[in-house]
VOLUMLUM-61033 format. One record per residue (C-alpha): y, x, z. Coordinates in nm, 4 decimals, m for minus. Layout:
VOLUMLUM-61033
<site v="Y" u="X" w="Z"/>
...
This chain:
VOLUMLUM-61033
<site v="14.1943" u="14.6146" w="14.2478"/>
<site v="14.2751" u="14.5609" w="13.8792"/>
<site v="14.5374" u="14.2923" w="13.8241"/>
<site v="14.4606" u="14.0029" w="13.5922"/>
<site v="14.6321" u="14.0436" w="13.2561"/>
<site v="14.6812" u="13.7314" w="13.0472"/>
<site v="14.6120" u="13.8143" w="12.6836"/>
<site v="14.6165" u="13.5522" w="12.4083"/>
<site v="14.4358" u="13.6833" w="12.1013"/>
<site v="14.2614" u="13.3681" w="11.9766"/>
<site v="14.2443" u="13.0038" w="12.0807"/>
<site v="13.9057" u="13.0532" w="12.2454"/>
<site v="14.0638" u="13.2947" w="12.4958"/>
<site v="14.2036" u="12.9954" w="12.6871"/>
<site v="14.0463" u="12.6859" w="12.8371"/>
<site v="14.1473" u="12.3335" w="12.7405"/>
<site v="14.3640" u="12.2811" w="13.0472"/>
<site v="14.5697" u="12.5945" w="12.9800"/>
<site v="14.6172" u="12.5101" w="12.6127"/>
<site v="14.7353" u="12.1582" w="12.6938"/>
<site v="14.9631" u="12.2843" w="12.9711"/>
<site v="15.1306" u="12.5266" w="12.7289"/>
<site v="15.1987" u="12.2458" w="12.4820"/>
<site v="15.3339" u="12.0165" w="12.7538"/>
<site v="15.5550" u="12.2925" w="12.8879"/>
<site v="15.6895" u="12.3625" w="12.5382"/>
<site v="15.7815" u="11.9939" w="12.4997"/>
<site v="15.9562" u="12.0104" w="12.8387"/>
<site v="16.1452" u="12.3266" w="12.7409"/>
<site v="16.2534" u="12.1629" w="12.4154"/>
<site v="16.3968" u="11.8670" w="12.6067"/>
<site v="16.5767" u="12.0948" w="12.8504"/>
<site v="16.7377" u="12.2831" w="12.5651"/>
<site v="16.8512" u="11.9578" w="12.4035"/>
<site v="17.0242" u="11.8696" w="12.7313"/>
<site v="17.1946" u="12.2088" w="12.7435"/>
<site v="16.9938" u="12.3177" w="13.0464"/>
<site v="16.8675" u="12.6732" w="13.0699"/>
<site v="16.5854" u="12.8347" w="13.2615"/>
<site v="16.6057" u="13.2131" w="13.2628"/>
<site v="16.3082" u="13.3457" w="13.4590"/>
<site v="16.2758" u="13.6425" w="13.2232"/>
<site v="16.5881" u="13.8296" w="13.3352"/>
<site v="16.5052" u="14.1993" w="13.3439"/>
<site v="16.1869" u="14.1590" w="13.1385"/>
<site v="16.1367" u="14.3345" w="12.8038"/>
<site v="15.9231" u="14.1935" w="12.5221"/>
<site v="15.7866" u="14.4413" w="12.2707"/>
<site v="15.7075" u="14.3238" w="11.9184"/>
<site v="15.4820" u="14.5476" w="11.7092"/>
<site v="15.4653" u="14.4200" w="11.3508"/>
<site v="15.2708" u="14.5548" w="11.0537"/>
<site v="15.3320" u="14.2398" w="10.8467"/>
<site v="15.6685" u="14.0925" w="10.7464"/>
<site v="15.7817" u="13.7808" w="10.9275"/>
<site v="16.0637" u="13.5286" w="10.9414"/>
<site v="15.9578" u="13.2492" w="11.1783"/>
<site v="15.7232" u="13.4372" w="11.4118"/>
<site v="15.9622" u="13.7263" w="11.4654"/>
<site v="16.2829" u="13.5289" w="11.5067"/>
<site v="16.1277" u="13.2512" w="11.7148"/>
<site v="15.9742" u="13.5024" w="11.9578"/>
<site v="16.3020" u="13.6920" w="11.9785"/>
<site v="16.5007" u="13.3735" w="12.0392"/>
<site v="16.2435" u="13.2575" w="12.2931"/>
<site v="16.2667" u="13.5783" w="12.4938"/>
<site v="16.6468" u="13.5858" w="12.4848"/>
<site v="16.6617" u="13.2234" w="12.5994"/>
<site v="16.4321" u="13.3112" w="12.8890"/>
<site v="16.6883" u="13.5750" w="12.9882"/>
<site v="16.4957" u="13.8821" w="12.8758"/>
<site v="16.5399" u="14.1394" w="12.6015"/>
<site v="16.3394" u="14.2437" w="12.2966"/>
<site v="16.2312" u="14.5738" w="12.1437"/>
<site v="16.1151" u="14.5312" w="11.7836"/>
<site v="15.8849" u="14.7985" w="11.6390"/>
<site v="15.7651" u="14.8291" w="11.2832"/>
<site v="15.4377" u="15.0217" w="11.2844"/>
<site v="15.5679" u="15.2561" w="11.0138"/>
<site v="15.8327" u="15.3793" w="11.2583"/>
<site v="15.5862" u="15.4703" w="11.5328"/>
<site v="15.3538" u="15.7641" w="11.5844"/>
<site v="15.0709" u="15.5331" w="11.4787"/>
<site v="15.1680" u="15.6349" w="11.1259"/>
<site v="15.0794" u="15.9925" w="11.2133"/>
<site v="14.7445" u="15.9097" w="11.3646"/>
<site v="14.8187" u="15.8412" w="11.7298"/>
<site v="14.5284" u="15.6321" w="11.8652"/>
<site v="14.5903" u="15.2683" w="11.9501"/>
<site v="14.4690" u="15.3292" w="12.3045"/>
<site v="14.7408" u="15.5909" w="12.3580"/>
<site v="15.0097" u="15.3637" w="12.2152"/>
<site v="14.8891" u="15.0755" w="12.4329"/>
<site v="14.8996" u="15.2774" w="12.7532"/>
<site v="15.2461" u="15.4150" w="12.6813"/>
<site v="15.3941" u="15.0782" w="12.5845"/>
<site v="15.2474" u="14.9318" w="12.9039"/>
<site v="15.4774" u="15.1643" w="13.0997"/>
<site v="15.7897" u="15.0461" w="12.9118"/>
<site v="15.7357" u="14.6780" w="12.8395"/>
<site v="15.6365" u="14.3570" w="13.0164"/>
<site v="15.4589" u="14.1913" w="12.7212"/>
<site v="15.3608" u="14.2828" w="12.3660"/>
<site v="15.3409" u="14.0569" w="12.0584"/>
<site v="15.1422" u="14.2070" w="11.7707"/>
<site v="15.1396" u="14.0941" w="11.4064"/>
<site v="14.8878" u="14.2898" w="11.2063"/>
<site v="14.5909" u="14.2736" w="10.9685"/>
<site v="14.2661" u="14.3275" w="11.1571"/>
<site v="14.1740" u="14.1288" w="11.4677"/>
<site v="14.0223" u="14.4487" w="11.6026"/>
<site v="14.3701" u="14.6018" w="11.6320"/>
<site v="14.4991" u="14.3411" w="11.8777"/>
<site v="14.1705" u="14.3542" w="12.0666"/>
<site v="14.1921" u="14.7322" w="12.1001"/>
<site v="14.5540" u="14.7152" w="12.2163"/>
<site v="14.4629" u="14.4485" w="12.4718"/>
<site v="14.1663" u="14.6540" w="12.5942"/>
<site v="14.3940" u="14.9430" w="12.6860"/>
<site v="14.7083" u="14.7547" w="12.7909"/>
<site v="14.8182" u="14.6769" w="13.1447"/>
<site v="15.0570" u="14.4143" w="13.0046"/>
<site v="14.9841" u="14.0880" w="12.8190"/>
<site v="14.9111" u="14.1227" w="12.4478"/>
<site v="14.9794" u="13.8176" w="12.2293"/>
<site v="14.8452" u="13.7777" w="11.8785"/>
<site v="15.1406" u="13.6949" w="11.6512"/>
<site v="14.9030" u="13.6765" w="11.3519"/>
<site v="14.6013" u="13.8597" w="11.2196"/>
<site v="14.3847" u="13.7985" w="10.9153"/>
<site v="14.1416" u="13.6088" w="11.1397"/>
<site v="14.3582" u="13.4062" w="11.3785"/>
<site v="14.7077" u="13.2633" w="11.4280"/>
<site v="14.6736" u="13.1253" w="11.7813"/>
<site v="15.0416" u="13.0734" w="11.8620"/>
<site v="15.1126" u="12.8867" w="11.5382"/>
<site v="14.8316" u="12.6412" w="11.6013"/>
<site v="14.9865" u="12.5375" w="11.9333"/>
<site v="15.3230" u="12.4642" w="11.7725"/>
<site v="15.1402" u="12.2662" w="11.5033"/>
<site v="14.9547" u="12.0576" w="11.7615"/>
<site v="15.2771" u="12.0130" w="11.9572"/>
<site v="15.4309" u="11.8672" w="11.6411"/>
<site v="15.1367" u="11.6307" w="11.5909"/>
<site v="15.1666" u="11.5100" w="11.9506"/>
<site v="15.5397" u="11.4482" w="11.9089"/>
<site v="15.4810" u="11.2407" w="11.5971"/>
<site v="15.1453" u="11.0758" w="11.6721"/>
<site v="15.0979" u="11.0739" w="12.0489"/>
<site v="14.8855" u="11.2682" w="12.2948"/>
<site v="14.5430" u="11.1245" w="12.2103"/>
<site v="14.4423" u="11.3552" w="11.9267"/>
<site v="14.0838" u="11.2302" w="11.9385"/>
<site v="14.1913" u="10.9061" w="11.7671"/>
<site v="14.3490" u="11.0864" w="11.4710"/>
<site v="14.2000" u="11.2037" w="11.1456"/>
<site v="14.3385" u="11.5558" w="11.1156"/>
<site v="14.2766" u="11.7407" w="10.7910"/>
<site v="14.3133" u="12.0866" w="10.6410"/>
<site v="14.3419" u="12.1356" w="10.2643"/>
<site v="14.3103" u="12.4741" w="10.0919"/>
<site v="14.2037" u="12.8211" w="10.1938"/>
<site v="13.9724" u="12.8733" w="10.4905"/>
<site v="14.2133" u="13.1351" w="10.6237"/>
<site v="14.3362" u="13.2417" w="10.9674"/>
<site v="14.5171" u="12.9110" w="11.0161"/>
<site v="14.2106" u="12.7087" w="10.9226"/>
<site v="14.0070" u="12.9129" w="11.1702"/>
<site v="14.2588" u="12.8563" w="11.4480"/>
<site v="14.2522" u="12.4828" w="11.3710"/>
<site v="13.8726" u="12.4906" w="11.3999"/>
<site v="13.8848" u="12.6584" w="11.7396"/>
<site v="14.1554" u="12.4195" w="11.8604"/>
<site v="13.9576" u="12.1140" w="11.7461"/>
<site v="13.6602" u="12.2374" w="11.9435"/>
<site v="13.8394" u="12.3501" w="12.2592"/>
<site v="14.1057" u="12.0762" w="12.2884"/>
<site v="13.8853" u="11.8024" w="12.1463"/>
<site v="13.9627" u="11.6191" w="11.8236"/>
<site v="13.7937" u="11.5597" w="11.4868"/>
<site v="13.8833" u="11.7983" w="11.2056"/>
<site v="13.8075" u="11.7643" w="10.8366"/>
<site v="13.8574" u="12.0569" w="10.6007"/>
<site v="13.8472" u="12.0757" w="10.2210"/>
<site v="13.8056" u="12.4276" w="10.0824"/>
<site v="13.6721" u="12.5619" w="9.7512"/>
<site v="13.3252" u="12.7144" w="9.7465"/>
<site v="13.3552" u="13.0796" w="9.8393"/>
<site v="13.6725" u="13.0213" w="10.0407"/>
<site v="13.5295" u="12.8539" w="10.3496"/>
<site v="13.6277" u="12.9702" w="10.7000"/>
<site v="13.4146" u="13.2345" w="10.8692"/>
<site v="13.0693" u="13.0884" w="10.9366"/>
<site v="13.0424" u="13.2488" w="11.2819"/>
<site v="13.3700" u="13.0881" w="11.3902"/>
<site v="13.2489" u="12.7523" w="11.2583"/>
<site v="12.9121" u="12.7797" w="11.4346"/>
<site v="13.0640" u="12.8847" w="11.7664"/>
<site v="13.3177" u="12.6016" w="11.7515"/>
<site v="13.0580" u="12.3379" w="11.6688"/>
<site v="12.8430" u="12.4394" w="11.9668"/>
<site v="13.1003" u="12.3104" w="12.2145"/>
<site v="13.2759" u="12.0486" w="11.9990"/>
<site v="13.2647" u="11.6848" w="12.1110"/>
<site v="13.3988" u="11.5657" w="11.7750"/>
<site v="13.3021" u="11.6431" w="11.4149"/>
<site v="13.4231" u="11.9561" w="11.2402"/>
<site v="13.3396" u="11.8908" w="10.8778"/>
<site v="13.3962" u="12.1109" w="10.5728"/>
<site v="13.3620" u="11.9800" w="10.2172"/>
<site v="13.4893" u="12.0832" w="9.8747"/>
<site v="13.6535" u="11.7534" w="9.7745"/>
<site v="14.0131" u="11.7190" w="9.9018"/>
<site v="14.0253" u="11.3507" w="9.8055"/>
<site v="13.7315" u="11.2780" w="10.0327"/>
<site v="13.8991" u="11.4673" w="10.3158"/>
<site v="14.2450" u="11.3071" w="10.3014"/>
<site v="14.1205" u="10.9484" w="10.2704"/>
<site v="14.2796" u="10.7562" w="10.5599"/>
<site v="14.4095" u="11.0797" w="10.7139"/>
<site v="14.6767" u="11.0763" w="10.9859"/>
<site v="14.7625" u="11.4453" w="10.9473"/>
<site v="14.7440" u="11.6642" w="10.6352"/>
<site v="14.7855" u="12.0363" w="10.6780"/>
<site v="14.8012" u="12.3103" w="10.4171"/>
<site v="14.9030" u="12.6739" w="10.3719"/>
<site v="14.9617" u="12.9279" w="10.0978"/>
<site v="14.6716" u="13.0090" w="9.8695"/>
<site v="14.7172" u="13.3863" w="9.8913"/>
<site v="14.7880" u="13.5263" w="10.2365"/>
<site v="14.9640" u="13.8555" w="10.3048"/>
<site v="14.7498" u="14.1358" w="10.1678"/>
<site v="14.5993" u="13.9139" w="9.8962"/>
<site v="14.8906" u="13.9274" w="9.6544"/>
<site v="14.6870" u="14.0996" w="9.3825"/>
<site v="14.4553" u="13.7968" w="9.3785"/>
<site v="14.7336" u="13.5384" w="9.3626"/>
<site v="14.6853" u="13.4432" w="8.9971"/>
<site v="14.3090" u="13.4176" w="9.0325"/>
<site v="14.3511" u="13.2023" w="9.3429"/>
<site v="14.5953" u="12.9670" w="9.1705"/>
<site v="14.3253" u="12.8667" w="8.9249"/>
<site v="14.0712" u="12.8070" w="9.2005"/>
<site v="14.3029" u="12.6180" w="9.4335"/>
<site v="14.5063" u="12.3999" w="9.1956"/>
<site v="14.2787" u="12.0973" w="9.2624"/>
<site v="14.3739" u="12.1387" w="9.6312"/>
<site v="14.7463" u="12.0992" w="9.5778"/>
<site v="14.9058" u="11.8612" w="9.8277"/>
<site v="15.0974" u="11.6275" w="9.5988"/>
<site v="15.1965" u="11.2605" w="9.5871"/>
<site v="14.8697" u="11.1584" w="9.4261"/>
<site v="14.6662" u="11.3230" w="9.7015"/>
<site v="14.8690" u="11.1980" w="9.9980"/>
<site v="14.8608" u="10.8455" w="9.8535"/>
<site v="14.4970" u="10.8388" w="9.9686"/>
<site v="14.5995" u="10.8987" w="10.3307"/>
<site v="14.7524" u="10.6521" w="10.5716"/>
<site v="15.1072" u="10.5424" w="10.4774"/>
<site v="15.2479" u="10.7027" w="10.7926"/>
<site v="15.0506" u="11.0283" w="10.7610"/>
<site v="15.2454" u="11.3428" w="10.8389"/>
<site v="15.2352" u="11.6606" w="10.6292"/>
<site v="15.2310" u="12.0006" w="10.7995"/>
<site v="15.2939" u="12.3425" w="10.6459"/>
<site v="15.3453" u="12.6489" w="10.8647"/>
<site v="15.5684" u="12.8101" w="10.5978"/>
<site v="15.6648" u="13.0004" w="10.3929"/>
<site v="15.5750" u="12.7491" w="10.1222"/>
<site v="15.5173" u="12.8254" w="9.7574"/>
<site v="15.6622" u="12.5099" w="9.6123"/>
<site v="15.4584" u="12.3418" w="9.3408"/>
<site v="15.1588" u="12.5579" w="9.4235"/>
<site v="14.9816" u="12.4510" w="9.7459"/>
<site v="15.2421" u="12.1767" w="9.8018"/>
<site v="15.4833" u="12.0081" w="9.5650"/>
<site v="15.8572" u="12.0155" w="9.6160"/>
<site v="15.8809" u="11.6384" w="9.6511"/>
<site v="15.6158" u="11.6260" w="9.9236"/>
<site v="15.7569" u="11.9204" w="10.1201"/>
<site v="16.1052" u="11.7693" w="10.1080"/>
<site v="15.9779" u="11.4132" w="10.1450"/>
<site v="15.9917" u="11.1785" w="10.4455"/>
<site v="15.6348" u="11.2527" w="10.5575"/>
<site v="15.6913" u="11.6281" w="10.5849"/>
<site v="15.7383" u="11.7614" w="10.9372"/>
<site v="15.7503" u="12.1289" w="10.8368"/>
<site v="16.0975" u="12.1845" w="10.9809"/>
<site v="16.0123" u="12.0334" w="11.3195"/>
<site v="15.6980" u="12.2435" w="11.3093"/>
<site v="15.9047" u="12.5588" w="11.2486"/>
<site v="16.1431" u="12.4782" w="11.5334"/>
<site v="15.8560" u="12.4140" w="11.7700"/>
<site v="15.7389" u="12.7742" w="11.7296"/>
<site v="16.0328" u="12.8848" w="11.9436"/>
<site v="15.9555" u="12.6365" w="12.2198"/>
<site v="15.5832" u="12.7117" w="12.2271"/>
<site v="15.6581" u="13.0833" w="12.2314"/>
<site v="15.8762" u="13.0342" w="12.5385"/>
<site v="15.5886" u="12.8563" w="12.7090"/>
<site v="15.3418" u="13.1290" w="12.6105"/>
<site v="15.5734" u="13.4059" w="12.7311"/>
<site v="15.6301" u="13.2282" w="13.0630"/>
<site v="15.2541" u="13.1932" w="13.1081"/>
<site v="15.1631" u="13.5454" w="12.9939"/>
<site v="15.4199" u="13.7185" w="13.2165"/>
<site v="15.3617" u="13.4730" w="13.5041"/>
<site v="15.7299" u="13.3862" w="13.5164"/>
<site v="15.6660" u="13.0481" w="13.6779"/>
<site v="15.3674" u="13.1308" w="13.9008"/>
């Protein structure tokens, strides 16, 4: 009988109850750490991290999470593996399954993590692809809950800028967890239409996409943004700056939101591009709490994926 393997490749892989339980567990783990209490159910477990893209927060927060759970980490840059010489993903997946207890993958194509998961006997976790960033979205929502309370359905949550992997993960989360989401993106830079359509089919609240950021942020409780050129789009950075400048999150824009609105940015931030220095460093910014929460949510995800508390 084939054992159940818990992969997490996109938000829609999990039901609402599991997503909420991961966020609640992360909040609990954060409180335990503040009190100096440790839970180390991962002793003897090894987390593999296969990265094709550079990373600060995702890499270090997953490493810290695994160490705090009592386990160890093996970091692998794809250029150092036989993948560079043409070894098939299915061979790599089956071999790593014999060495590791879980695998976090940060890469370009969503198909890569799906192929690795298809052939792995261990959990595969998407640490970022061009299509989805499913772990980041949970730390973002955790931050919103900490600042605004558990009832997300009463909030006006907004996204300003590129319809990128983060925007798409927000769309899936709005649909699956249940809250309204309002996005402002330039024409030609909307999220993937199939992801939007699938999300709207099950959504109990509006998921609206317009081109006017002022319309979107009016009376907003939460304003979220991200870089205008993601990894792999660097050659288009100058072109994108021209298109996205009207979508800059600055004092004039956030003045249209509620006075106690919070500003999220998953970082790294390009100051005075998608967000101004004064807003990022201002009292409404929660970017640093958001960054910390990655570590706590990753602990919860690792516990769940490896069934350390079952």
